[in-house]
SEPA-501450 format. One record per atom (N, C-alpha, C): x, y, z; chain; residue in three letters; residue number from 0; atom name. Coordinates in Angstrom, 3 decimals, always signed. Example, Ala and Ser with C-alpha at 12.3 -4.5 7.8 and 13.67 -1.06 7.14 Angstrom:
<nodes>
> x/y/z/chain/res/n/atom
> +13.190/-5.690/+7.800/A/Ala/0/N
> +12.300/-4.500/+7.800/A/Ala/0/CA
> +13.200/-3.300/+7.800/A/Ala/0/C
> +12.850/-2.250/+7.080/A/Ser/1/N
> +13.670/-1.060/+7.140/A/Ser/1/CA
> +12.900/+0.030/+7.870/A/Ser/1/C
</nodes>
This chain:
<nodes>
> x/y/z/chain/res/n/atom
> +149.720/+28.143/+77.113/A/Met/0/N
> +149.948/+26.885/+76.440/A/Met/0/CA
> +151.127/+26.156/+77.071/A/Met/0/C
> +151.105/+24.910/+76.862/A/Asn/1/N
> +152.154/+24.056/+77.377/A/Asn/1/CA
> +153.424/+24.238/+76.537/A/Asn/1/C
> +154.598/+24.280/+77.186/A/Lys/2/N
> +155.861/+24.461/+76.478/A/Lys/2/CA
> +156.132/+23.312/+75.513/A/Lys/2/C
> +155.705/+22.105/+75.867/A/Lys/3/N
> +155.911/+20.952/+74.991/A/Lys/3/CA
> +155.105/+21.101/+73.707/A/Lys/3/C
> +153.899/+21.610/+73.796/A/Val/4/N
> +153.040/+21.798/+72.627/A/Val/4/CA
> +153.653/+22.870/+71.712/A/Val/4/C
> +154.140/+23.950/+72.303/A/Ile/5/N
> +154.761/+25.024/+71.515/A/Ile/5/CA
> +156.019/+24.497/+70.821/A/Ile/5/C
> +156.838/+23.750/+71.545/A/Phe/6/N
> +158.054/+23.195/+70.973/A/Phe/6/CA
> +157.729/+22.227/+69.836/A/Phe/6/C
> +156.719/+21.365/+70.030/A/Ala/7/N
> +156.303/+20.422/+68.989/A/Ala/7/CA
> +155.797/+21.168/+67.761/A/Ala/7/C
> +155.086/+22.279/+67.974/A/Gly/8/N
> +154.595/+23.091/+66.863/A/Gly/8/CA
> +155.730/+23.708/+66.069/A/Gly/8/C
> +156.743/+24.205/+66.780/A/Ile/9/N
> +157.910/+24.802/+66.109/A/Ile/9/CA
> +158.646/+23.736/+65.295/A/Ile/9/C
> +158.813/+22.565/+65.873/A/Ile/10/N
> +159.481/+21.465/+65.158/A/Ile/10/CA
> +158.676/+21.086/+63.920/A/Ile/10/C
> +157.370/+21.003/+64.030/A/Leu/11/N
> +156.499/+20.645/+62.909/A/Leu/11/CA
> +156.613/+21.688/+61.789/A/Leu/11/C
> +156.595/+22.960/+62.157/A/Ile/12/N
> +156.729/+24.029/+61.151/A/Ile/12/CA
> +158.100/+23.938/+60.477/A/Ile/12/C
> +159.153/+23.683/+61.251/A/Phe/13/N
> +160.492/+23.549/+60.703/A/Phe/13/CA
> +160.564/+22.392/+59.705/A/Phe/13/C
> +159.966/+21.261/+60.057/A/Leu/14/N
> +159.966/+20.106/+59.163/A/Leu/14/CA
> +159.186/+20.393/+57.876/A/Leu/14/C
> +158.074/+21.091/+57.986/A/Ile/15/N
> +157.288/+21.442/+56.803/A/Ile/15/CA
> +158.093/+22.356/+55.888/A/Ile/15/C
> +158.781/+23.339/+56.457/A/Val/16/N
> +159.616/+24.243/+55.659/A/Val/16/CA
> +160.722/+23.457/+54.949/A/Val/16/C
> +161.373/+22.522/+55.643/A/Leu/17/N
> +162.420/+21.703/+55.021/A/Leu/17/CA
> +161.873/+20.873/+53.871/A/Leu/17/C
> +160.721/+20.257/+54.077/A/Ile/18/N
> +160.106/+19.430/+53.028/A/Ile/18/CA
> +159.774/+20.278/+51.804/A/Ile/18/C
> +159.174/+21.435/+52.017/A/Val/19/N
> +158.827/+22.325/+50.904/A/Val/19/CA
> +160.088/+22.778/+50.182/A/Val/19/C
> +161.138/+23.100/+50.915/A/Tyr/20/N
> +162.392/+23.546/+50.313/A/Tyr/20/CA
> +162.974/+22.471/+49.398/A/Tyr/20/C
> +163.059/+21.228/+49.883/A/Phe/21/N
> +163.669/+20.167/+49.082/A/Phe/21/CA
> +162.780/+19.739/+47.915/A/Phe/21/C
> +161.474/+19.851/+48.050/A/Leu/22/N
> +160.600/+19.530/+46.932/A/Leu/22/CA
> +160.654/+20.609/+45.855/A/Leu/22/C
> +160.846/+21.851/+46.253/A/Ala/23/N
> +160.873/+22.955/+45.297/A/Ala/23/CA
> +162.253/+23.147/+44.672/A/Ala/23/C
> +163.275/+22.555/+45.240/A/Lys/24/N
> +164.640/+22.707/+44.731/A/Lys/24/CA
> +164.723/+22.085/+43.336/A/Lys/24/C
> +165.257/+22.822/+42.349/A/Pro/25/N
> +165.327/+22.272/+40.989/A/Pro/25/CA
> +166.278/+21.078/+40.914/A/Pro/25/C
> +165.877/+20.085/+40.152/A/Lys/26/N
> +166.683/+18.889/+39.956/A/Lys/26/CA
> +167.748/+19.174/+38.902/A/Lys/26/C
> +168.973/+18.641/+39.062/A/Pro/27/N
> +169.993/+18.852/+38.039/A/Pro/27/CA
> +169.602/+18.145/+36.744/A/Pro/27/C
> +169.852/+18.832/+35.627/A/Lys/28/N
> +169.506/+18.281/+34.323/A/Lys/28/CA
> +170.575/+17.275/+33.911/A/Lys/28/C
> +170.147/+16.122/+33.437/A/Ile/29/N
> +171.065/+15.112/+32.928/A/Ile/29/CA
> +171.315/+15.435/+31.462/A/Ile/29/C
> +172.580/+15.660/+31.121/A/Leu/30/N
> +172.931/+16.056/+29.766/A/Leu/30/CA
> +173.218/+14.840/+28.898/A/Leu/30/C
> +172.759/+14.897/+27.669/A/Thr/31/N
> +173.086/+13.855/+26.703/A/Thr/31/CA
> +174.426/+14.190/+26.065/A/Thr/31/C
> +174.986/+13.247/+25.338/A/Ala/32/N
> +176.256/+13.496/+24.647/A/Ala/32/CA
> +176.114/+14.638/+23.652/A/Ala/32/C
> +174.981/+14.732/+23.002/A/Thr/33/N
> +174.741/+15.818/+22.049/A/Thr/33/CA
> +174.727/+17.163/+22.763/A/Thr/33/C
> +174.111/+17.217/+23.955/A/Asp/34/N
> +174.093/+18.456/+24.738/A/Asp/34/CA
> +175.510/+18.887/+25.122/A/Asp/34/C
> +176.321/+17.923/+25.549/A/Val/35/N
> +177.701/+18.227/+25.948/A/Val/35/CA
> +178.489/+18.745/+24.757/A/Val/35/C
> +178.335/+18.076/+23.612/A/Gln/36/N
> +179.051/+18.506/+22.416/A/Gln/36/CA
> +178.620/+19.917/+22.015/A/Gln/36/C
> +177.333/+20.187/+22.072/A/Gln/37/N
> +176.838/+21.506/+21.688/A/Gln/37/CA
> +177.346/+22.580/+22.646/A/Gln/37/C
> +177.378/+22.288/+23.939/A/Gln/38/N
> +177.899/+23.253/+24.902/A/Gln/38/CA
> +179.377/+23.523/+24.650/A/Gln/38/C
> +180.128/+22.472/+24.346/A/Ala/39/N
> +181.553/+22.657/+24.056/A/Ala/39/CA
> +181.744/+23.509/+22.807/A/Ala/39/C
> +180.958/+23.244/+21.784/A/Leu/40/N
> +181.054/+24.038/+20.556/A/Leu/40/CA
> +180.668/+25.486/+20.810/A/Leu/40/C
> +179.692/+25.715/+21.675/A/Asn/41/N
> +179.304/+27.090/+22.016/A/Asn/41/CA
> +180.441/+27.828/+22.719/A/Asn/41/C
> +181.138/+27.123/+23.627/A/Ile/42/N
> +182.265/+27.732/+24.329/A/Ile/42/CA
> +183.371/+28.088/+23.341/A/Ile/42/C
> +183.658/+27.160/+22.426/A/Ile/43/N
> +184.692/+27.418/+21.428/A/Ile/43/CA
> +184.262/+28.538/+20.497/A/Ile/43/C
> +182.986/+28.557/+20.130/A/Ala/44/N
> +182.484/+29.577/+19.214/A/Ala/44/CA
> +182.627/+30.978/+19.802/A/Ala/44/C
> +182.616/+31.087/+21.131/A/Glu/45/N
> +182.836/+32.389/+21.761/A/Glu/45/CA
> +184.264/+32.875/+21.513/A/Glu/45/C
> +185.203/+31.939/+21.398/A/Lys/46/N
> +186.608/+32.290/+21.207/A/Lys/46/CA
> +186.966/+32.499/+19.736/A/Lys/46/C
> +186.399/+31.674/+18.876/A/Ile/47/N
> +186.735/+31.735/+17.453/A/Ile/47/CA
> +185.477/+31.558/+16.620/A/Ile/47/C
> +185.543/+31.955/+15.375/A/Asn/48/N
> +184.422/+31.784/+14.458/A/Asn/48/CA
> +184.586/+30.442/+13.748/A/Asn/48/C
> +183.790/+29.436/+14.128/A/Leu/49/N
> +183.914/+28.100/+13.554/A/Leu/49/CA
> +183.572/+28.068/+12.069/A/Leu/49/C
> +182.812/+29.047/+11.597/A/Gln/50/N
> +182.450/+29.087/+10.186/A/Gln/50/CA
> +183.644/+29.476/+9.313/A/Gln/50/C
> +184.643/+30.109/+9.913/A/Lys/51/N
> +185.786/+30.597/+9.146/A/Lys/51/CA
> +187.057/+29.804/+9.441/A/Lys/51/C
> +186.930/+28.526/+9.733/A/Leu/52/N
> +188.105/+27.701/+9.982/A/Leu/52/CA
> +188.894/+27.534/+8.685/A/Leu/52/C
> +190.194/+27.580/+8.807/A/Glu/53/N
> +191.049/+27.363/+7.649/A/Glu/53/CA
> +191.076/+25.875/+7.324/A/Glu/53/C
> +191.431/+25.502/+6.088/A/Pro/54/N
> +191.397/+24.085/+5.681/A/Pro/54/CA
> +192.272/+23.163/+6.526/A/Pro/54/C
> +193.324/+23.705/+7.137/A/Asp/55/N
> +194.206/+22.849/+7.927/A/Asp/55/CA
> +193.863/+22.847/+9.417/A/Asp/55/C
> +192.698/+23.367/+9.780/A/Met/56/N
> +192.264/+23.371/+11.182/A/Met/56/CA
> +191.294/+22.218/+11.428/A/Met/56/C
> +191.419/+21.602/+12.593/A/Arg/57/N
> +190.542/+20.490/+12.959/A/Arg/57/CA
> +190.119/+20.648/+14.415/A/Arg/57/C
> +188.891/+20.243/+14.705/A/Leu/58/N
> +188.402/+20.170/+16.078/A/Leu/58/CA
> +188.471/+18.707/+16.476/A/Leu/58/C
> +189.287/+18.404/+17.487/A/Ile/59/N
> +189.417/+17.031/+17.960/A/Ile/59/CA
> +188.915/+16.945/+19.393/A/Ile/59/C
> +188.653/+15.723/+19.848/A/Trp/60/N
> +188.150/+15.495/+21.206/A/Trp/60/CA
> +189.175/+14.669/+21.957/A/Trp/60/C
> +189.531/+15.131/+23.164/A/Ile/61/N
> +190.564/+14.512/+23.989/A/Ile/61/CA
> +189.922/+13.918/+25.244/A/Ile/61/C
> +190.411/+12.723/+25.633/A/Ser/62/N
> +189.945/+12.065/+26.859/A/Ser/62/CA
> +191.140/+11.805/+27.760/A/Ser/62/C
> +190.942/+11.949/+29.057/A/Glu/63/N
> +192.019/+11.704/+30.016/A/Glu/63/CA
> +192.190/+10.210/+30.295/A/Glu/63/C
> +191.178/+9.412/+29.982/A/Asp/64/N
> +191.271/+7.980/+30.247/A/Asp/64/CA
> +190.749/+7.192/+29.052/A/Asp/64/C
> +190.975/+5.890/+29.070/A/Glu/65/N
> +190.566/+5.033/+27.965/A/Glu/65/CA
> +189.058/+4.907/+27.833/A/Glu/65/C
> +188.333/+5.113/+28.910/A/Lys/66/N
> +186.883/+4.951/+28.868/A/Lys/66/CA
> +186.188/+6.137/+28.221/A/Lys/66/C
> +186.847/+7.266/+28.159/A/Gly/67/N
> +186.262/+8.438/+27.518/A/Gly/67/CA
> +185.092/+9.018/+28.275/A/Gly/67/C
> +185.106/+8.897/+29.599/A/Ile/68/N
> +183.998/+9.400/+30.401/A/Ile/68/CA
> +183.920/+10.915/+30.310/A/Ile/68/C
> +185.066/+11.574/+30.383/A/Lys/69/N
> +185.104/+13.030/+30.246/A/Lys/69/CA
> +185.928/+13.369/+29.012/A/Lys/69/C
> +185.311/+14.052/+28.076/A/Ile/70/N
> +186.048/+14.481/+26.902/A/Ile/70/CA
> +185.987/+15.993/+26.804/A/Ile/70/C
> +186.970/+16.556/+26.113/A/Arg/71/N
> +186.996/+18.002/+25.934/A/Arg/71/CA
> +187.471/+18.311/+24.521/A/Arg/71/C
> +187.028/+19.422/+23.950/A/Pro/72/N
> +187.433/+19.772/+22.592/A/Pro/72/CA
> +188.780/+20.489/+22.574/A/Pro/72/C
> +189.525/+20.275/+21.498/A/Val/73/N
> +190.785/+20.967/+21.267/A/Val/73/CA
> +190.819/+21.334/+19.783/A/Val/73/C
> +191.117/+22.589/+19.503/A/Leu/74/N
> +191.224/+23.050/+18.124/A/Leu/74/CA
> +192.697/+23.063/+17.749/A/Leu/74/C
> +193.037/+22.362/+16.653/A/Ile/75/N
> +194.435/+22.232/+16.244/A/Ile/75/CA
> +194.618/+22.640/+14.793/A/Ile/75/C
> +195.872/+22.857/+14.431/A/Arg/76/N
> +196.259/+23.058/+13.036/A/Arg/76/CA
> +197.112/+21.843/+12.682/A/Arg/76/C
> +196.720/+21.131/+11.608/A/Ile/77/N
> +197.434/+19.914/+11.238/A/Ile/77/CA
> +198.515/+20.208/+10.219/A/Ile/77/C
> +199.494/+19.293/+10.185/A/Gly/78/N
> +200.583/+19.385/+9.219/A/Gly/78/CA
> +200.515/+18.226/+8.251/A/Gly/78/C
> +201.659/+17.620/+7.984/A/Ile/79/N
> +201.704/+16.530/+7.021/A/Ile/79/CA
> +201.083/+15.270/+7.616/A/Ile/79/C
> +200.602/+14.405/+6.735/A/Thr/80/N
> +199.984/+13.152/+7.162/A/Thr/80/CA
> +200.297/+12.062/+6.150/A/Thr/80/C
> +200.373/+10.838/+6.633/A/Asp/81/N
> +200.527/+9.701/+5.722/A/Asp/81/CA
> +199.260/+8.847/+5.714/A/Asp/81/C
> +198.188/+9.383/+6.280/A/Gly/82/N
> +196.926/+8.647/+6.343/A/Gly/82/CA
> +196.746/+7.901/+7.650/A/Gly/82/C
> +197.848/+7.597/+8.327/A/Gln/83/N
> +197.765/+6.921/+9.618/A/Gln/83/CA
> +198.192/+7.861/+10.745/A/Gln/83/C
> +199.246/+8.616/+10.525/A/Tyr/84/N
> +199.743/+9.577/+11.502/A/Tyr/84/CA
> +199.624/+10.973/+10.919/A/Tyr/84/C
> +199.262/+11.924/+11.772/A/Thr/85/N
> +199.120/+13.310/+11.335/A/Thr/85/CA
> +199.868/+14.207/+12.300/A/Thr/85/C
> +200.643/+15.101/+11.743/A/Glu/86/N
> +201.391/+16.056/+12.543/A/Glu/86/CA
> +200.448/+17.123/+13.095/A/Glu/86/C
> +200.595/+17.443/+14.369/A/Ile/87/N
> +199.887/+18.574/+14.968/A/Ile/87/CA
> +200.868/+19.733/+14.991/A/Ile/87/C
> +200.648/+20.716/+14.107/A/Lys/88/N
> +201.573/+21.844/+13.996/A/Lys/88/CA
> +201.359/+22.848/+15.119/A/Lys/88/C
> +200.091/+23.026/+15.512/A/Glu/89/N
> +199.789/+24.071/+16.492/A/Glu/89/CA
> +198.505/+23.714/+17.238/A/Glu/89/C
> +198.486/+23.989/+18.525/A/Ile/90/N
> +197.256/+23.873/+19.311/A/Ile/90/CA
> +196.706/+25.285/+19.449/A/Ile/90/C
> +195.545/+25.509/+18.849/A/Ile/91/N
> +194.956/+26.846/+18.818/A/Ile/91/CA
> +194.112/+27.108/+20.059/A/Ile/91/C
> +193.342/+26.107/+20.467/A/Tyr/92/N
> +192.468/+26.255/+21.637/A/Tyr/92/CA
> +192.489/+24.953/+22.410/A/Tyr/92/C
> +192.684/+25.024/+23.719/A/Gly/93/N
> +192.703/+23.840/+24.563/A/Gly/93/CA
> +194.134/+23.376/+24.795/A/Gly/93/C
> +194.257/+22.171/+25.316/A/Glu/94/N
> +195.581/+21.616/+25.559/A/Glu/94/CA
> +195.545/+20.105/+25.423/A/Glu/94/C
> +196.692/+19.542/+25.104/A/Ile/95/N
> +196.862/+18.094/+25.003/A/Ile/95/CA
> +198.042/+17.737/+25.893/A/Ile/95/C
> +197.797/+16.832/+26.837/A/Lys/96/N
> +198.852/+16.397/+27.749/A/Lys/96/CA
> +199.353/+15.020/+27.321/A/Lys/96/C
> +200.567/+14.714/+27.744/A/Glu/97/N
> +201.148/+13.415/+27.442/A/Glu/97/CA
> +200.289/+12.305/+28.053/A/Glu/97/C
> +200.186/+11.194/+27.363/A/Asp/98/N
> +199.441/+10.001/+27.785/A/Asp/98/CA
> +197.928/+10.192/+27.798/A/Asp/98/C
> +197.415/+11.241/+27.171/A/Glu/99/N
> +195.965/+11.372/+27.021/A/Glu/99/CA
> +195.545/+10.650/+25.745/A/Glu/99/C
> +194.270/+10.485/+25.586/A/Phe/100/N
> +193.726/+9.761/+24.442/A/Phe/100/CA
> +192.884/+10.712/+23.608/A/Phe/100/C
> +192.863/+10.491/+22.294/A/Phe/101/N
> +191.973/+11.293/+21.488/A/Phe/101/CA
> +190.965/+10.395/+20.809/A/Phe/101/C
> +189.771/+10.926/+20.632/A/Val/102/N
> +188.664/+10.167/+20.062/A/Val/102/CA
> +188.925/+10.028/+18.568/A/Val/102/C
> +188.869/+8.793/+18.077/A/Thr/103/N
> +189.132/+8.556/+16.662/A/Thr/103/CA
> +187.883/+8.174/+15.892/A/Thr/103/C
> +186.754/+8.080/+16.562/A/Gly/104/N
> +185.516/+7.725/+15.886/A/Gly/104/CA
> +184.369/+7.734/+16.867/A/Gly/104/C
> +183.214/+7.336/+16.381/A/Arg/105/N
> +182.027/+7.261/+17.232/A/Arg/105/CA
> +181.583/+5.814/+17.333/A/Arg/105/C
> +181.002/+5.484/+18.453/A/Ala/106/N
> +180.460/+4.150/+18.637/A/Ala/106/CA
> +179.328/+4.206/+19.640/A/Ala/106/C
> +178.367/+3.336/+19.485/A/Thr/107/N
> +177.288/+3.245/+20.460/A/Thr/107/CA
> +177.785/+2.453/+21.664/A/Thr/107/C
> +177.062/+2.555/+22.761/A/Ala/108/N
> +177.435/+1.798/+23.961/A/Ala/108/CA
> +177.441/+0.304/+23.673/A/Ala/108/C
> +176.504/-0.153/+22.846/A/Glu/109/N
> +176.433/-1.577/+22.502/A/Glu/109/CA
> +177.680/-2.000/+21.726/A/Glu/109/C
> +178.094/-1.179/+20.769/A/Lys/110/N
> +179.269/-1.505/+19.974/A/Lys/110/CA
> +180.523/-1.515/+20.834/A/Lys/110/C
> +180.618/-0.566/+21.771/A/Ile/111/N
> +181.775/-0.516/+22.656/A/Ile/111/CA
> +181.827/-1.746/+23.553/A/Ile/111/C
> +180.676/-2.176/+24.065/A/Ser/112/N
> +180.662/-3.331/+24.961/A/Ser/112/CA
> +181.071/-4.610/+24.229/A/Ser/112/C
> +180.908/-4.652/+22.913/A/Gln/113/N
> +181.296/-5.825/+22.134/A/Gln/113/CA
> +182.762/-5.771/+21.705/A/Gln/113/C
> +183.395/-4.608/+21.850/A/Thr/114/N
> +184.780/-4.432/+21.431/A/Thr/114/CA
> +185.714/-4.828/+22.564/A/Thr/114/C
> +186.659/-5.724/+22.270/A/Thr/115/N
> +187.612/-6.146/+23.295/A/Thr/115/CA
> +188.890/-5.322/+23.240/A/Thr/115/C
> +189.191/-4.711/+22.105/A/Asn/116/N
> +190.411/-3.926/+21.953/A/Asn/116/CA
> +190.064/-2.445/+22.036/A/Asn/116/C
> +190.384/-1.809/+23.165/A/Ile/117/N
> +190.037/-0.405/+23.385/A/Ile/117/CA
> +190.748/+0.500/+22.386/A/Ile/117/C
> +191.857/+0.040/+21.815/A/Asn/118/N
> +192.587/+0.859/+20.846/A/Asn/118/CA
> +191.808/+1.061/+19.555/A/Asn/118/C
> +190.785/+0.261/+19.329/A/Gln/119/N
> +189.934/+0.493/+18.166/A/Gln/119/CA
> +189.081/+1.730/+18.366/A/Gln/119/C
> +188.890/+2.150/+19.607/A/Ile/120/N
> +188.071/+3.317/+19.906/A/Ile/120/CA
> +188.933/+4.533/+20.213/A/Ile/120/C
> +189.961/+4.360/+21.016/A/Phe/121/N
> +190.877/+5.434/+21.371/A/Phe/121/CA
> +192.293/+5.064/+20.980/A/Phe/121/C
> +193.066/+6.053/+20.633/A/Arg/122/N
> +194.495/+5.833/+20.314/A/Arg/122/CA
> +195.303/+6.779/+21.187/A/Arg/122/C
> +196.290/+6.237/+21.890/A/Ala/123/N
> +197.076/+7.063/+22.820/A/Ala/123/CA
> +197.961/+8.031/+22.063/A/Ala/123/C
> +198.101/+9.221/+22.597/A/Leu/124/N
> +199.064/+10.185/+22.057/A/Leu/124/CA
> +200.435/+9.827/+22.606/A/Leu/124/C
> +201.407/+9.702/+21.795/A/Arg/125/N
> +202.777/+9.367/+22.232/A/Arg/125/CA
> +203.737/+10.455/+21.824/A/Arg/125/C
</nodes>
């Protein structure tokens, strides 16, 4: 056989193998907000029993930026409150860094796009 024909055959087989590999490769799953929350709760549940939380324990969500693209759970023990400010007596699980934001409520994407004051959605930790 001609060397060019053999080389072309090898290239063709290589290309077919590449195509099959990329078609068979599993696609990454796109997670919904509910999926992310459930995964976070599962991780926390491995560390502590969420069913046996004491009355002064709270699970809060922390964001590194105002947009809240990435949030993470933090389990805290609260202290005194005046209804607007609440003392964090202890961080039980996770961490809170200076200048991070904590989630103070839920909103749909439509509601957020109509809101001009980001502080209505997130409040900075000071």
